[in-house]
N, C-alpha and C positions, 0 to 999 in steps of 0.2 A: 457599155455605159455611154448615155448623151448628156451632155450639159447643155442646157438651154435658157434663153430668157425670154420670157413673153410679157406683153404689157401694152399700156398707153402712157403718152406724154404729151406735153404742151405742144411738140411739132405737128401734131395730125389732131389732137383732140381739144375741143374748146374747154373753157373752165367750167361750164355748165355740166359737159359731160365728166370731166375729171372729179368734180365734186360728188357726183352720183356713186362714183365708183372707188373713192377714197376710202381708206379703211384706218381705224385708230389702232394703237398699239396692241392691244388685246385681240382685236378683231383680225390682225395681220398674222398674229400668232395661231389663232384659231385656224384661219384659212390655210396657213402652211401645213398644219397638223392633218387638216381634213384631206390634204392632198397626198400625203404621205402613207406608206404602209404596202402591205403585200399586193404586188400586181400595180402599184402606182410609183410614185417617186420615193427614192431612197433618201433624198435631202431636199430641203426647201427654204429659201429666204423669201419673205415679201417685202419689197421697199415701197411704202406710201407715203407721197409728201403732196403739196399743194400742186405740183408739177407734173407729177408722174405717179403710176402704181405699176410695179413691176414684180414678177414672180422669177426667181433664180432656181432652177431645179437640176437635180442630178437623178437619171432615172435609167433603169435597163431598157435597152434597145426595144425589147418587146413592149415595154409599157409606154414608149414614147408618145403614140398616138392617142392613148388613152388619157394621160396627163395633159397634152396640149387641149383635147376636147374640154377636159374638166376646168382648165384655167380659162379657156374660151367662154366658157359658161358663167364666169366671174366678171367678164368684161364685154365691152361693147364690140361689135364685129368693125364698125369704121373706126379707123385709125390703129387697128390691132398690128403690134409689132411682134416679130418672132426672129430671135437670132440663135445660131446654134454654135458649138465648138468655139472654135477661135473667135468668130464674129461676137458671141456672148461675153467672152474674156474681154476683147476689146471694149465694147460697149461698156462693161462695169467699171473699167479703168477709166474710160473717158468721163462717166457719171461721177466718180468719185474725185476727180479732178477738176469738175467744174466746166468741162468743155462740151457737155450736152445741155447745160443750163440755160435757162431763158436770158439771163444775165452772164456772159460769158466770164468763166474764172471765178464766179463767186464761191464762198468757202463754206457757206452753211449746209449745203448738201453732203459734204465728208461727214459731218457729226450726223447727219439722218440717216447716212449708209452705215456708219458705226452702230448707231442705236438698233436699226432695223436687224443687223448682224447679230447683236447681243441679245435682243429679243428672241430671235429664232435659236439660237445656240441655248439660251435658257428655257426655250420651250422645247427642247430636244429635236429639232428638225434640221440640224446640220452635223455633219462628220468630217470625215477626212478630205474630201475634196471641196465642199464649199468652205469650210474652215481656211485652207489653204488660199482658195481663190479670194475670200474676202480680206484675209489679212495680207495678202499680196497687194491687193487694191490700195489698202491704206498706206503701205510702203511706197506704192507709185505716186499717190497723191502728194506725200512729202517730198519725195525726189523731185517731181515736177515744180513744186512750189518753191524749193530750194535752187533749182537749177534755172528756173524761168521767172519772167516778171509777170505771168499771166494772173496773178491776183492783186497785183499793184495798182494803185491809183483808182479812187471811188468812181463808179458809174452810174450812180444814182443821183437825181439832184439833191435829195434830202441829205445823203451821206456828205456830198461836195459841200453843202451848206454848213454842215457841223464841221469838216475839215478846215474850211476857210475861217470859221469862227475860232477855232483852236489855233489859227496862224496869228490871228489877231490878238488874243486873249492869253494863249497858253493853256492852263487848266481851266476847265468850265465850272469845276466845283462850286467856286465862291460866285459865280455868275447868276444874275436874275434874268429869266427868260420869260417874255409874254408872248402868247400865241393868240392871234386874231383871227378868228375862224377856225372852227373845230371840225371842219370835214375831213375827209379821208387823207388828203395830202398833209393837211395840218398835223393832223393825229400822227401819222406816220413819222414825220420830221421830228415832232416832240419825243416820239419814243426814242429815236435815235441820240437826240440831245440828252435824255434821261438817262440813257445807256452810257453816255460819255461822262458822266459825273454830275450833270446838272441837278442840284438840290432845290433851288428856289424856282417855282413855276407858276405863271398866272394865265388864265385861259379866258379869253372873251369871245363871246358868241351870240348873236342875234336871239337863238334859243337859250336862255340861261340854264335849263335843264340839260342840254347838251353839253354846254361848259361845266357844269356840276359834275356830270358823270365823268368826263375825261379827267378833269383836275382831280377828282378823289381817286381814279385808278392809278394816276401818276403821281399821287401825294402833292397835288399843287392846290390852288385857290381859284376859285371860280369868279369873274367880273361879270357885271351887266356891260352890255356892249357899249352904252353910252358913258361908262366909266373908265375906260381904258386909258384916257387922256391923262387922268388923275395919277395914275400909277407909274407914268413914263419917266418921272425924275430919277427913279432907282434902277430901272431896267437897262440892261446891257445888251440885250439881243432880242429883236422882236421879229417874229415870222408871222406874215400875214398872207391868207388863202381864203378871202372871202369870195361870194359870188355877187358882190356889189358891182353895178355898171359904171361907177364912177370911182375917183380916188378917194379912198378911206383916209388915208394917211398924207397930209399936204405939208408943203414947206411952211406955210403960215403956221401951222399947229406945232410943227417941231422946232422952229426957230426959236421961240420963248423957251422951250424946254432946255435946248443945248446950251443956251446962254447961262441957265441955272447950274450945268453939270460941270463947270470948270474944265478940265482936260480929259474928261472920262470919254472913251469913244462909245459909239452906239453902232452896232451891226444890225443892219435890216435885210431879211429875206423876203423877196416878194415873189411868192409861189402862185399868184392869182393871174388869170385870163378872162376878162381885160385886167390889167394891172391895179392893184391896190394903192400903191405908193407913188406919189408924184416924183418923177425922175429927177428934178431939179433939187431934190433934198440932198442929193450927192454932193452938191456944191457948198454944203455946210461943213465947216470945220468939224473933224471928228467924226463925221458920219461916212460909214461904208454900206453902200447899197448893191445888191446883187439881185437880178430879176431872173425869171426861168430862162430866158433866151441866153443870158451869161452863164448859168449853171449848166444848161445844157450843152453849150460849146464846150466847156471845161469836160463834161461827162463824154461828149464824142471823142475828144482827143485822147482820154484815157482809155476808151474802147477800142480806139484804133491802135494805140500802143499794145493792148492786149492782143488784139488780133495778128498784129507782128510776130508775137511769141508763138503762135498756134503750130507753126511747121517744126520747131524744136521740141514743142510738146509731144506732139505726134509721133516724132522719132523717139523719144524717151519711152513713149507707150509701147511702141512697136518692139523695143528690146525686152520690154517686161512681157509682153505678149508671146514673144518667142520664148523666153526662158520659162514662163509658165507652161506651155504648150509641150515643151520638151519634157518637163517635169512630168506632166498628164499622160504622155505617151508612155513613159516609164513605168508609172502607177497602174495604168489601165491593166485589167486581167490580161494574161498572155495571149489567150485566144483573140486573134484579129488585131493585136496592138502594132504589128508591123504594117498593116495596111493603114490604121489611124496615122502613124508617124508619116507614111508616104504621102497621105493626103495634106498634112500639114505642111510637108516640104515642097509639095506641089503648089499650095497656095502661096508660100514664101516666094517660090520661082516666079509665078504669074505676077506677083507685086513688083518683084524687082525688074522684070522685063517691061512692065506699064509704066515704071518710074522715069 
């Protein structure tokens, strides 16, 4: 019996390549079923996200080459990864913990791993070994999160901006938000604000159709680009990310607005390059301005703190890998299991000697 992982990920494959080989939930289940059967794999889980498409298989030794060839037929040659035995186990545990992610320590991947396993299990392509492996990976992720700070502190500028808004206002549920510029950056941050409870949302964009489409999707209201100033009196948070070559929001425009707002603070997020918001607005009472350099500086600090947790994360994962491989050696059919255990112990000894 051979436990393997085959696939592609953001480490070696570009987004254009990953898009071509990504699979939806139904397609992932069908791909797993097609690779299982007599003379093929006994078990299969297909994990497909925006950053990876990976096949986890358990197959008889005699079917190993056939399974690998069939999986390779579903993926590009360039960037193709292959892990076997202990390396495959460690890889899945690192993936579930967010250590192999594009953003170190991100938590979304664990839900995606769980969903891929649930789909494969429902599709009838998992049994004793992959059930144990994936369930253990969920335990490992929980253990690593509880014992380290690998997931703490936001590392994307959008999330950091929202964290700062919550520090200023507390709950965002009753706050009014305006998005000036409905491009990708503004849209992503608007979605983050919406997920944190924002109910009232205005969207202003040079293309009203684009503003209207985003506003409808997020349950907000679209504004014509030249009408945003009229709504500023009631806005608590303004996020700007236009492609204008000059300041869109200036001190002269904001000063009279702030005079009418009494003591209500205004939080400004400038994600544009070149900047949309004149820096001197930060001198106005009650105005809190953060541009992309400030947010990236905070993100860099959070990412550095996460990196400092890597050694402890890897140590915890090693413990779980050792436990799983010991269990696997016991559960492997009697013929050849002694050799299997010897290989695992030799790998452990090599690692200790190189440490």
